[in-house]
N, CA, C, O and the ligand as a Tripos MOL2 file, in Angstrom:
@<TRIPOS>MOLECULE
protein
  277   275    70     0     0
PROTEIN
NO_CHARGES

@<TRIPOS>ATOM
      1 N          25.7300  -38.4880   16.6360 N.3       1 MET1
      2 CA         25.1750  -38.1150   17.9790 C.3       1 MET1
      3 C          26.3600  -37.2850   18.5410 C.2       1 MET1
      4 O          27.4720  -37.2730   18.0140 O.2       1 MET1
      5 N          26.0030  -36.5520   19.7250 N.am      2 GLU2
      6 CA         26.9470  -35.9150   20.3570 C.3       2 GLU2
      7 C          26.8910  -36.2760   21.9820 C.2       2 GLU2
      8 O          25.8630  -36.4530   22.6370 O.2       2 GLU2
      9 N          28.1650  -36.3340   22.4270 N.am      3 LYS3
     10 CA         28.2750  -36.8560   23.8500 C.3       3 LYS3
     11 C          29.2820  -36.0820   24.5560 C.2       3 LYS3
     12 O          30.3210  -35.7020   24.0180 O.2       3 LYS3
     13 N          28.9390  -35.8290   25.8780 N.am      4 THR4
     14 CA         30.0520  -35.1230   26.6480 C.3       4 THR4
     15 C          30.5250  -36.2230   27.7250 C.2       4 THR4
     16 O          29.7170  -36.7710   28.4760 O.2       4 THR4
     17 N          31.8030  -36.4770   27.7340 N.am      5 ILE5
     18 CA         32.4180  -37.4840   28.5110 C.3       5 ILE5
     19 C          33.1570  -36.8020   29.5530 C.2       5 ILE5
     20 O          33.8430  -35.8190   29.2740 O.2       5 ILE5
     21 N          33.0570  -37.3010   30.8620 N.am      6 LYS6
     22 CA         33.9400  -36.7620   31.8660 C.3       6 LYS6
     23 C          35.1740  -37.6770   31.9870 C.2       6 LYS6
     24 O          35.0890  -38.8910   32.1680 O.2       6 LYS6
     25 N          36.2870  -37.0170   31.8770 N.am      7 VAL7
     26 CA         37.4950  -37.7460   31.8020 C.3       7 VAL7
     27 C          38.4860  -37.0830   32.9060 C.2       7 VAL7
     28 O          38.7720  -35.8850   32.8920 O.2       7 VAL7
     29 N          39.0030  -38.0660   33.9210 N.am      8 ASP8
     30 CA         40.0070  -37.6630   34.8070 C.3       8 ASP8
     31 C          41.3870  -37.8960   34.2760 C.2       8 ASP8
     32 O          41.6670  -38.8190   33.5110 O.2       8 ASP8
     33 N          42.2070  -37.0320   34.7130 N.am      9 GLY9
     34 CA         43.6610  -37.2580   34.4360 C.3       9 GLY9
     35 C          44.1700  -36.3490   33.2820 C.2       9 GLY9
     36 O          45.2810  -36.5830   32.8060 O.2       9 GLY9
     37 N          43.4720  -35.4010   32.8440 N.am     10 MET10
     38 CA         43.9120  -34.5730   31.8120 C.3      10 MET10
     39 C          44.3190  -33.2900   32.5960 C.2      10 MET10
     40 O          43.5250  -32.7260   33.3490 O.2      10 MET10
     41 N          45.7230  -32.8060   32.3640 N.am     11 THR11
     42 CA         46.1810  -31.7750   33.2720 C.3      11 THR11
     43 C          46.5940  -30.5670   32.5120 C.2      11 THR11
     44 O          46.6070  -29.4500   33.0290 O.2      11 THR11
     45 N          46.9610  -30.8210   31.1690 N.am     12 CYS12
     46 CA         47.4420  -29.7840   30.4810 C.3      12 CYS12
     47 C          47.2400  -29.8820   28.9300 C.2      12 CYS12
     48 O          46.6100  -30.8210   28.4420 O.2      12 CYS12
     49 N          47.7390  -28.9790   28.2410 N.am     13 GLY13
     50 CA         47.4830  -29.0530   26.8110 C.3      13 GLY13
     51 C          47.8090  -30.1540   25.9910 C.2      13 GLY13
     52 O          47.1900  -30.4970   24.9840 O.2      13 GLY13
     53 N          48.9430  -30.7610   26.5330 N.am     14 HIS14
     54 CA         49.5020  -31.9430   25.8610 C.3      14 HIS14
     55 C          48.4870  -33.1570   26.1040 C.2      14 HIS14
     56 O          48.2420  -33.9230   25.1720 O.2      14 HIS14
     57 N          47.8930  -33.3280   27.3720 N.am     15 CYS15
     58 CA         46.8660  -34.2960   27.5310 C.3      15 CYS15
     59 C          45.6360  -34.1170   26.6810 C.2      15 CYS15
     60 O          45.0600  -35.0750   26.1650 O.2      15 CYS15
     61 N          45.2350  -32.8220   26.5440 N.am     16 ALA16
     62 CA         44.2360  -32.5230   25.7710 C.3      16 ALA16
     63 C          44.3860  -32.9820   24.3240 C.2      16 ALA16
     64 O          43.4750  -33.6180   23.7930 O.2      16 ALA16
     65 N          45.5260  -32.6760   23.6580 N.am     17 GLU17
     66 CA         46.0080  -33.1040   22.4700 C.3      17 GLU17
     67 C          45.9100  -34.5650   22.1970 C.2      17 GLU17
     68 O          45.3670  -35.0540   21.2050 O.2      17 GLU17
     69 N          46.5460  -35.2900   23.2720 N.am     18 THR18
     70 CA         46.5450  -36.7420   23.1260 C.3      18 THR18
     71 C          45.2380  -37.2670   23.1070 C.2      18 THR18
     72 O          44.9620  -38.1620   22.3080 O.2      18 THR18
     73 N          44.3120  -36.7700   23.9750 N.am     19 VAL19
     74 CA         42.9710  -37.2200   23.9760 C.3      19 VAL19
     75 C          42.1410  -36.9710   22.6000 C.2      19 VAL19
     76 O          41.3650  -37.7690   22.0750 O.2      19 VAL19
     77 N          42.4680  -35.7600   22.1760 N.am     20 THR20
     78 CA         41.7750  -35.4180   20.9180 C.3      20 THR20
     79 C          42.1860  -36.2180   19.7480 C.2      20 THR20
     80 O          41.3490  -36.6740   18.9690 O.2      20 THR20
     81 N          43.6760  -36.4290   19.5840 N.am     21 LYS21
     82 CA         44.1640  -37.2610   18.6060 C.3      21 LYS21
     83 C          43.6700  -38.6690   18.7090 C.2      21 LYS21
     84 O          43.1660  -39.2090   17.7240 O.2      21 LYS21
     85 N          43.7880  -39.2750   19.8260 N.am     22 THR22
     86 CA         43.3490  -40.7120   20.1550 C.3      22 THR22
     87 C          41.8670  -40.8300   19.5930 C.2      22 THR22
     88 O          41.5870  -41.7490   18.8230 O.2      22 THR22
     89 N          41.0120  -39.9820   19.9480 N.am     23 ILE23
     90 CA         39.5610  -39.9980   19.5160 C.3      23 ILE23
     91 C          39.4260  -39.8080   17.9950 C.2      23 ILE23
     92 O          38.6120  -40.4770   17.3570 O.2      23 ILE23
     93 N          40.1950  -38.9300   17.4370 N.am     24 GLN24
     94 CA         40.1240  -38.5850   16.0610 C.3      24 GLN24
     95 C          40.5260  -39.7490   15.2450 C.2      24 GLN24
     96 O          40.0090  -39.9540   14.1460 O.2      24 GLN24
     97 N          41.5210  -40.5900   15.8000 N.am     25 ASN25
     98 CA         41.9780  -41.7160   14.9810 C.3      25 ASN25
     99 C          40.9490  -43.0400   14.8130 C.2      25 ASN25
    100 O          41.1300  -44.0270   14.1000 O.2      25 ASN25
    101 N          39.8800  -42.7600   15.6440 N.am     26 LEU26
    102 CA         38.7880  -43.7730   15.3980 C.3      26 LEU26
    103 C          37.9860  -43.3420   14.2410 C.2      26 LEU26
    104 O          38.1270  -42.1820   13.8520 O.2      26 LEU26
    105 N          37.0410  -44.2460   13.5530 N.am     27 GLY27
    106 CA         36.2130  -43.9790   12.5380 C.3      27 GLY27
    107 C          34.9950  -43.1340   12.8950 C.2      27 GLY27
    108 O          34.4330  -43.2030   13.9880 O.2      27 GLY27
    109 N          34.5990  -42.2670   11.8150 N.am     28 GLY28
    110 CA         33.1970  -41.6130   12.1750 C.3      28 GLY28
    111 C          33.2310  -40.6200   13.0890 C.2      28 GLY28
    112 O          32.1520  -40.2730   13.5690 O.2      28 GLY28
    113 N          34.4510  -39.9590   13.5200 N.am     29 ILE29
    114 CA         34.4630  -38.8180   14.3620 C.3      29 ILE29
    115 C          34.3530  -37.5310   13.7000 C.2      29 ILE29
    116 O          35.2430  -37.2290   12.9050 O.2      29 ILE29
    117 N          33.2850  -36.6370   13.9320 N.am     30 ARG30
    118 CA         33.1970  -35.4610   13.2720 C.3      30 ARG30
    119 C          33.7990  -34.1890   14.0500 C.2      30 ARG30
    120 O          34.2050  -33.1790   13.4740 O.2      30 ARG30
    121 N          33.7980  -34.3730   15.3660 N.am     31 GLN31
    122 CA         34.3680  -33.2750   16.1890 C.3      31 GLN31
    123 C          34.7120  -33.6940   17.5650 C.2      31 GLN31
    124 O          34.0200  -34.4910   18.1980 O.2      31 GLN31
    125 N          35.8560  -33.1130   18.0460 N.am     32 VAL32
    126 CA         36.3760  -33.3270   19.4470 C.3      32 VAL32
    127 C          36.5940  -32.0810   20.1490 C.2      32 VAL32
    128 O          37.3420  -31.2670   19.6060 O.2      32 VAL32
    129 N          36.0520  -31.7830   21.3000 N.am     33 ASN33
    130 CA         36.3960  -30.4800   22.0020 C.3      33 ASN33
    131 C          36.7770  -30.9480   23.4090 C.2      33 ASN33
    132 O          35.9690  -31.5310   24.1320 O.2      33 ASN33
    133 N          37.9930  -30.6820   23.7630 N.am     34 VAL34
    134 CA         38.4460  -30.8570   25.2960 C.3      34 VAL34
    135 C          38.1950  -29.5930   26.0180 C.2      34 VAL34
    136 O          38.6030  -28.5330   25.5430 O.2      34 VAL34
    137 N          37.5290  -29.6400   27.1720 N.am     35 ASP35
    138 CA         37.4090  -28.5360   28.1520 C.3      35 ASP35
    139 C          38.3490  -29.0480   29.3890 C.2      35 ASP35
    140 O          37.9300  -29.8970   30.1760 O.2      35 ASP35
    141 N          39.5860  -28.4980   29.4960 N.am     36 LEU36
    142 CA         40.4530  -28.9600   30.5870 C.3      36 LEU36
    143 C          39.8940  -28.5360   31.9650 C.2      36 LEU36
    144 O          39.9310  -29.3290   32.9060 O.2      36 LEU36
    145 N          39.4000  -27.3530   32.0870 N.am     37 GLU37
    146 CA         38.7810  -26.8260   33.3870 C.3      37 GLU37
    147 C          37.6070  -27.7150   33.9450 C.2      37 GLU37
    148 O          37.5120  -28.0200   35.1340 O.2      37 GLU37
    149 N          36.7150  -28.1030   32.9510 N.am     38 ARG38
    150 CA         35.5270  -28.8790   33.4000 C.3      38 ARG38
    151 C          35.8540  -30.3100   33.3060 C.2      38 ARG38
    152 O          35.0280  -31.1150   33.7350 O.2      38 ARG38
    153 N          37.0960  -30.7750   32.7330 N.am     39 LYS39
    154 CA         37.3550  -32.2160   32.6210 C.3      39 LYS39
    155 C          36.4620  -32.8980   31.7920 C.2      39 LYS39
    156 O          36.0340  -33.9970   32.1460 O.2      39 LYS39
    157 N          36.0860  -32.3310   30.6120 N.am     40 GLU40
    158 CA         34.9810  -32.7950   29.8140 C.3      40 GLU40
    159 C          35.5890  -33.0100   28.4610 C.2      40 GLU40
    160 O          36.5180  -32.2640   28.1530 O.2      40 GLU40
    161 N          35.1700  -33.9860   27.5540 N.am     41 VAL41
    162 CA         35.4750  -34.1040   26.2230 C.3      41 VAL41
    163 C          34.1320  -34.1230   25.6760 C.2      41 VAL41
    164 O          33.2490  -34.8460   26.1370 O.2      41 VAL41
    165 N          33.9730  -33.3460   24.7120 N.am     42 ALA42
    166 CA         32.7130  -33.3580   23.8730 C.3      42 ALA42
    167 C          33.0340  -33.8880   22.4930 C.2      42 ALA42
    168 O          33.8910  -33.3760   21.7720 O.2      42 ALA42
    169 N          32.2940  -34.9510   22.1590 N.am     43 VAL43
    170 CA         32.5170  -35.5920   20.7870 C.3      43 VAL43
    171 C          31.3050  -35.7880   20.0220 C.2      43 VAL43
    172 O          30.2980  -36.2870   20.5250 O.2      43 VAL43
    173 N          31.3800  -35.3900   18.7610 N.am     44 ALA44
    174 CA         30.3800  -35.4970   17.8080 C.3      44 ALA44
    175 C          30.8160  -36.6690   16.9380 C.2      44 ALA44
    176 O          31.8810  -36.6110   16.3230 O.2      44 ALA44
    177 N          30.0040  -37.7470   16.8730 N.am     45 PHE45
    178 CA         30.3510  -38.8270   15.9500 C.3      45 PHE45
    179 C          29.3040  -39.6610   15.5030 C.2      45 PHE45
    180 O          28.2180  -39.5980   16.0800 O.2      45 PHE45
    181 N          29.4690  -40.4030   14.5940 N.am     46 ASP46
    182 CA         28.5430  -41.2950   13.9420 C.3      46 ASP46
    183 C          28.6120  -42.7700   14.7120 C.2      46 ASP46
    184 O          29.5230  -43.5630   14.4700 O.2      46 ASP46
    185 N          27.6600  -43.0220   15.5670 N.am     47 GLU47
    186 CA         27.6680  -44.1960   16.4490 C.3      47 GLU47
    187 C          27.6720  -45.5020   15.6420 C.2      47 GLU47
    188 O          28.0320  -46.5600   16.1590 O.2      47 GLU47
    189 N          27.2910  -45.4160   14.4440 N.am     48 SER48
    190 CA         27.0860  -46.7150   13.6370 C.3      48 SER48
    191 C          28.4790  -47.1200   13.2030 C.2      48 SER48
    192 O          28.7350  -48.3150   13.0570 O.2      48 SER48
    193 N          29.4020  -46.1730   12.9880 N.am     49 LEU49
    194 CA         30.7840  -46.3710   12.8530 C.3      49 LEU49
    195 C          31.5830  -46.6870   14.1220 C.2      49 LEU49
    196 O          32.2940  -47.6910   14.1560 O.2      49 LEU49
    197 N          31.4900  -45.8850   15.1280 N.am     50 THR50
    198 CA         32.1730  -45.9980   16.3040 C.3      50 THR50
    199 C          31.2190  -45.8070   17.5780 C.2      50 THR50
    200 O          30.8800  -44.6870   17.9600 O.2      50 THR50
    201 N          30.8430  -46.9150   18.1640 N.am     51 PRO51
    202 CA         30.0230  -46.6200   19.3930 C.3      51 PRO51
    203 C          30.8380  -45.9500   20.5070 C.2      51 PRO51
    204 O          32.0690  -45.9340   20.5280 O.2      51 PRO51
    205 N          29.9900  -45.3670   21.4830 N.am     52 LEU52
    206 CA         30.4820  -44.6990   22.6010 C.3      52 LEU52
    207 C          31.5610  -45.6380   23.3600 C.2      52 LEU52
    208 O          32.6700  -45.1870   23.6460 O.2      52 LEU52
    209 N          31.2070  -46.8880   23.6540 N.am     53 ASP53
    210 CA         32.1070  -47.6400   24.4140 C.3      53 ASP53
    211 C          33.4170  -47.8610   23.7140 C.2      53 ASP53
    212 O          34.3730  -48.1740   24.4230 O.2      53 ASP53
    213 N          33.5850  -47.7460   22.4710 N.am     54 LYS54
    214 CA         34.9030  -47.6430   21.7280 C.3      54 LYS54
    215 C          35.6900  -46.3890   22.0120 C.2      54 LYS54
    216 O          36.8960  -46.3880   22.2600 O.2      54 LYS54
    217 N          34.9380  -45.3500   21.9610 N.am     55 ILE55
    218 CA         35.6280  -44.0220   22.3340 C.3      55 ILE55
    219 C          36.1900  -44.1240   23.8380 C.2      55 ILE55
    220 O          37.3510  -43.8110   24.0990 O.2      55 ILE55
    221 N          35.3860  -44.5320   24.6980 N.am     56 GLU56
    222 CA         35.7850  -44.5330   26.0600 C.3      56 GLU56
    223 C          36.8590  -45.4890   26.2900 C.2      56 GLU56
    224 O          37.7350  -45.2160   27.1100 O.2      56 GLU56
    225 N          36.8730  -46.6990   25.5740 N.am     57 ALA57
    226 CA         37.9120  -47.5880   25.6680 C.3      57 ALA57
    227 C          39.3550  -46.9650   25.1340 C.2      57 ALA57
    228 O          40.3990  -47.1950   25.7440 O.2      57 ALA57
    229 N          39.3100  -46.1930   23.9930 N.am     58 ALA58
    230 CA         40.3110  -45.5960   23.3830 C.3      58 ALA58
    231 C          40.9470  -44.4290   24.4890 C.2      58 ALA58
    232 O          42.1460  -44.2800   24.7220 O.2      58 ALA58
    233 N          40.0110  -43.7800   25.0010 N.am     59 ILE59
    234 CA         40.4300  -42.7430   26.0480 C.3      59 ILE59
    235 C          41.1980  -43.4790   27.1990 C.2      59 ILE59
    236 O          42.2190  -42.9560   27.6440 O.2      59 ILE59
    237 N          40.7590  -44.6370   27.6850 N.am     60 GLY60
    238 CA         41.2250  -45.4100   28.7400 C.3      60 GLY60
    239 C          42.6640  -46.1000   28.2680 C.2      60 GLY60
    240 O          43.5940  -46.2570   29.0600 O.2      60 GLY60
    241 N          42.7140  -46.4520   27.0000 N.am     61 SER61
    242 CA         43.9700  -46.9010   26.5510 C.3      61 SER61
    243 C          45.1490  -45.8930   26.3520 C.2      61 SER61
    244 O          46.3400  -46.2020   26.3160 O.2      61 SER61
    245 N          44.5990  -44.5810   26.2240 N.am     62 ALA62
    246 CA         45.6370  -43.5170   26.1570 C.3      62 ALA62
    247 C          46.0930  -43.1490   27.5000 C.2      62 ALA62
    248 O          46.9610  -42.2770   27.5620 O.2      62 ALA62
    249 N          45.6360  -43.6870   28.6230 N.am     63 GLY63
    250 CA         46.0090  -43.4020   29.9040 C.3      63 GLY63
    251 C          45.1510  -42.5010   30.8170 C.2      63 GLY63
    252 O          45.5900  -42.0250   31.8640 O.2      63 GLY63
    253 N          43.8970  -42.2940   30.3530 N.am     64 PHE64
    254 CA         43.1130  -41.2450   31.0570 C.3      64 PHE64
    255 C          41.9050  -42.2370   31.5010 C.2      64 PHE64
    256 O          41.7430  -43.3600   31.0240 O.2      64 PHE64
    257 N          41.0500  -41.6120   32.5320 N.am     65 GLU65
    258 CA         40.0660  -42.3700   33.1280 C.3      65 GLU65
    259 C          38.7610  -41.7980   32.7740 C.2      65 GLU65
    260 O          38.4910  -40.6230   33.0260 O.2      65 GLU65
    261 N          37.9090  -42.6410   32.1700 N.am     66 VAL66
    262 CA         36.6610  -42.0460   31.9070 C.3      66 VAL66
    263 C          35.7650  -42.2590   33.2420 C.2      66 VAL66
    264 O          35.6240  -43.3840   33.7230 O.2      66 VAL66
    265 N          35.1480  -41.0640   33.8270 N.am     67 VAL67
    266 CA         34.5230  -41.1670   35.1560 C.3      67 VAL67
    267 C          33.0020  -41.2250   34.8740 C.2      67 VAL67
    268 O          32.2280  -41.7290   35.6880 O.2      67 VAL67
    269 N          32.5960  -40.6970   33.7000 N.am     68 ALA68
    270 CA         31.0330  -40.5660   33.4590 C.3      68 ALA68
    271 C          30.8140  -40.1250   32.0580 C.2      68 ALA68
    272 O          31.5940  -39.3600   31.4910 O.2      68 ALA68
    273 N          29.7630  -40.6040   31.5140 N.am     69 SER69
    274 CA         29.2880  -40.0860   30.0880 C.3      69 SER69
    275 C          27.8470  -40.1480   29.9290 C.2      69 SER69
    276 O          27.3270  -39.7800   28.8760 O.2      69 SER69
    277 CU         49.1550  -33.0250   30.2730 Cu       70 CU70
@<TRIPOS>BOND
     1     1     2 1
     2     2     3 1
     3     3     4 2
     4     3     5 am
     5     5     6 1
     6     6     7 1
     7     7     8 2
     8     7     9 am
     9     9    10 1
    10    10    11 1
    11    11    12 2
    12    11    13 am
    13    13    14 1
    14    14    15 1
    15    15    16 2
    16    15    17 am
    17    17    18 1
    18    18    19 1
    19    19    20 2
    20    19    21 am
    21    21    22 1
    22    22    23 1
    23    23    24 2
    24    23    25 am
    25    25    26 1
    26    26    27 1
    27    27    28 2
    28    27    29 am
    29    29    30 1
    30    30    31 1
    31    31    32 2
    32    31    33 am
    33    33    34 1
    34    34    35 1
    35    35    36 2
    36    35    37 am
    37    37    38 1
    38    38    39 1
    39    39    40 2
    40    39    41 am
    41    41    42 1
    42    42    43 1
    43    43    44 2
    44    43    45 am
    45    45    46 1
    46    46    47 1
    47    47    48 2
    48    47    49 am
    49    49    50 1
    50    50    51 1
    51    51    52 2
    52    51    53 am
    53    53    54 1
    54    54    55 1
    55    55    56 2
    56    55    57 am
    57    57    58 1
    58    58    59 1
    59    59    60 2
    60    59    61 am
    61    61    62 1
    62    62    63 1
    63    63    64 2
    64    63    65 am
    65    65    66 1
    66    66    67 1
    67    67    68 2
    68    67    69 am
    69    69    70 1
    70    70    71 1
    71    71    72 2
    72    71    73 am
    73    73    74 1
    74    74    75 1
    75    75    76 2
    76    75    77 am
    77    77    78 1
    78    78    79 1
    79    79    80 2
    80    79    81 am
    81    81    82 1
    82    82    83 1
    83    83    84 2
    84    83    85 am
    85    85    86 1
    86    86    87 1
    87    87    88 2
    88    87    89 am
    89    89    90 1
    90    90    91 1
    91    91    92 2
    92    91    93 am
    93    93    94 1
    94    94    95 1
    95    95    96 2
    96    95    97 am
    97    97    98 1
    98    98    99 1
    99    99   100 2
   100    99   101 am
   101   101   102 1
   102   102   103 1
   103   103   104 2
   104   103   105 am
   105   105   106 1
   106   106   107 1
   107   107   108 2
   108   107   109 am
   109   109   110 1
   110   110   111 1
   111   111   112 2
   112   111   113 am
   113   113   114 1
   114   114   115 1
   115   115   116 2
   116   115   117 am
   117   117   118 1
   118   118   119 1
   119   119   120 2
   120   119   121 am
   121   121   122 1
   122   122   123 1
   123   123   124 2
   124   123   125 am
   125   125   126 1
   126   126   127 1
   127   127   128 2
   128   127   129 am
   129   129   130 1
   130   130   131 1
   131   131   132 2
   132   131   133 am
   133   133   134 1
   134   134   135 1
   135   135   136 2
   136   135   137 am
   137   137   138 1
   138   138   139 1
   139   139   140 2
   140   139   141 am
   141   141   142 1
   142   142   143 1
   143   143   144 2
   144   143   145 am
   145   145   146 1
   146   146   147 1
   147   147   148 2
   148   147   149 am
   149   149   150 1
   150   150   151 1
   151   151   152 2
   152   151   153 am
   153   153   154 1
   154   154   155 1
   155   155   156 2
   156   155   157 am
   157   157   158 1
   158   158   159 1
   159   159   160 2
   160   159   161 am
   161   161   162 1
   162   162   163 1
   163   163   164 2
   164   163   165 am
   165   165   166 1
   166   166   167 1
   167   167   168 2
   168   167   169 am
   169   169   170 1
   170   170   171 1
   171   171   172 2
   172   171   173 am
   173   173   174 1
   174   174   175 1
   175   175   176 2
   176   175   177 am
   177   177   178 1
   178   178   179 1
   179   179   180 2
   180   179   181 am
   181   181   182 1
   182   182   183 1
   183   183   184 2
   184   183   185 am
   185   185   186 1
   186   186   187 1
   187   187   188 2
   188   187   189 am
   189   189   190 1
   190   190   191 1
   191   191   192 2
   192   191   193 am
   193   193   194 1
   194   194   195 1
   195   195   196 2
   196   195   197 am
   197   197   198 1
   198   198   199 1
   199   199   200 2
   200   199   201 am
   201   201   202 1
   202   202   203 1
   203   203   204 2
   204   203   205 am
   205   205   206 1
   206   206   207 1
   207   207   208 2
   208   207   209 am
   209   209   210 1
   210   210   211 1
   211   211   212 2
   212   211   213 am
   213   213   214 1
   214   214   215 1
   215   215   216 2
   216   215   217 am
   217   217   218 1
   218   218   219 1
   219   219   220 2
   220   219   221 am
   221   221   222 1
   222   222   223 1
   223   223   224 2
   224   223   225 am
   225   225   226 1
   226   226   227 1
   227   227   228 2
   228   227   229 am
   229   229   230 1
   230   230   231 1
   231   231   232 2
   232   231   233 am
   233   233   234 1
   234   234   235 1
   235   235   236 2
   236   235   237 am
   237   237   238 1
   238   238   239 1
   239   239   240 2
   240   239   241 am
   241   241   242 1
   242   242   243 1
   243   243   244 2
   244   243   245 am
   245   245   246 1
   246   246   247 1
   247   247   248 2
   248   247   249 am
   249   249   250 1
   250   250   251 1
   251   251   252 2
   252   251   253 am
   253   253   254 1
   254   254   255 1
   255   255   256 2
   256   255   257 am
   257   257   258 1
   258   258   259 1
   259   259   260 2
   260   259   261 am
   261   261   262 1
   262   262   263 1
   263   263   264 2
   264   263   265 am
   265   265   266 1
   266   266   267 1
   267   267   268 2
   268   267   269 am
   269   269   270 1
   270   270   271 1
   271   271   272 2
   272   271   273 am
   273   273   274 1
   274   274   275 1
   275   275   276 2
@<TRIPOS>SUBSTRUCTURE
     1 MET1         2 RESIDUE 1 A MET
     2 GLU2         6 RESIDUE 1 A GLU
     3 LYS3        10 RESIDUE 1 A LYS
     4 THR4        14 RESIDUE 1 A THR
     5 ILE5        18 RESIDUE 1 A ILE
     6 LYS6        22 RESIDUE 1 A LYS
     7 VAL7        26 RESIDUE 1 A VAL
     8 ASP8        30 RESIDUE 1 A ASP
     9 GLY9        34 RESIDUE 1 A GLY
    10 MET10       38 RESIDUE 1 A MET
    11 THR11       42 RESIDUE 1 A THR
    12 CYS12       46 RESIDUE 1 A CYS
    13 GLY13       50 RESIDUE 1 A GLY
    14 HIS14       54 RESIDUE 1 A HIS
    15 CYS15       58 RESIDUE 1 A CYS
    16 ALA16       62 RESIDUE 1 A ALA
    17 GLU17       66 RESIDUE 1 A GLU
    18 THR18       70 RESIDUE 1 A THR
    19 VAL19       74 RESIDUE 1 A VAL
    20 THR20       78 RESIDUE 1 A THR
    21 LYS21       82 RESIDUE 1 A LYS
    22 THR22       86 RESIDUE 1 A THR
    23 ILE23       90 RESIDUE 1 A ILE
    24 GLN24       94 RESIDUE 1 A GLN
    25 ASN25       98 RESIDUE 1 A ASN
    26 LEU26      102 RESIDUE 1 A LEU
    27 GLY27      106 RESIDUE 1 A GLY
    28 GLY28      110 RESIDUE 1 A GLY
    29 ILE29      114 RESIDUE 1 A ILE
    30 ARG30      118 RESIDUE 1 A ARG
    31 GLN31      122 RESIDUE 1 A GLN
    32 VAL32      126 RESIDUE 1 A VAL
    33 ASN33      130 RESIDUE 1 A ASN
    34 VAL34      134 RESIDUE 1 A VAL
    35 ASP35      138 RESIDUE 1 A ASP
    36 LEU36      142 RESIDUE 1 A LEU
    37 GLU37      146 RESIDUE 1 A GLU
    38 ARG38      150 RESIDUE 1 A ARG
    39 LYS39      154 RESIDUE 1 A LYS
    40 GLU40      158 RESIDUE 1 A GLU
    41 VAL41      162 RESIDUE 1 A VAL
    42 ALA42      166 RESIDUE 1 A ALA
    43 VAL43      170 RESIDUE 1 A VAL
    44 ALA44      174 RESIDUE 1 A ALA
    45 PHE45      178 RESIDUE 1 A PHE
    46 ASP46      182 RESIDUE 1 A ASP
    47 GLU47      186 RESIDUE 1 A GLU
    48 SER48      190 RESIDUE 1 A SER
    49 LEU49      194 RESIDUE 1 A LEU
    50 THR50      198 RESIDUE 1 A THR
    51 PRO51      202 RESIDUE 1 A PRO
    52 LEU52      206 RESIDUE 1 A LEU
    53 ASP53      210 RESIDUE 1 A ASP
    54 LYS54      214 RESIDUE 1 A LYS
    55 ILE55      218 RESIDUE 1 A ILE
    56 GLU56      222 RESIDUE 1 A GLU
    57 ALA57      226 RESIDUE 1 A ALA
    58 ALA58      230 RESIDUE 1 A ALA
    59 ILE59      234 RESIDUE 1 A ILE
    60 GLY60      238 RESIDUE 1 A GLY
    61 SER61      242 RESIDUE 1 A SER
    62 ALA62      246 RESIDUE 1 A ALA
    63 GLY63      250 RESIDUE 1 A GLY
    64 PHE64      254 RESIDUE 1 A PHE
    65 GLU65      258 RESIDUE 1 A GLU
    66 VAL66      262 RESIDUE 1 A VAL
    67 VAL67      266 RESIDUE 1 A VAL
    68 ALA68      270 RESIDUE 1 A ALA
    69 SER69      274 RESIDUE 1 A SER
    70 CU70       277 GROUP 0 **** ****
């Protein structure tokens, strides 16, 4: 499935890279796209391997705040 997650706290390319790598380290992730201006992270993933709440938890653990998904 594909999901666009609103994430607060991403301010630069380094943040975007951290979020991208954090999500890619989970299983079943097909694609991650960070839009810094819109503060959105678009993720294509297999929810039977990694459910959305796991992705959101990983974003939180990396130091960013999920505001909506
Ligand atoms: Cu940054």
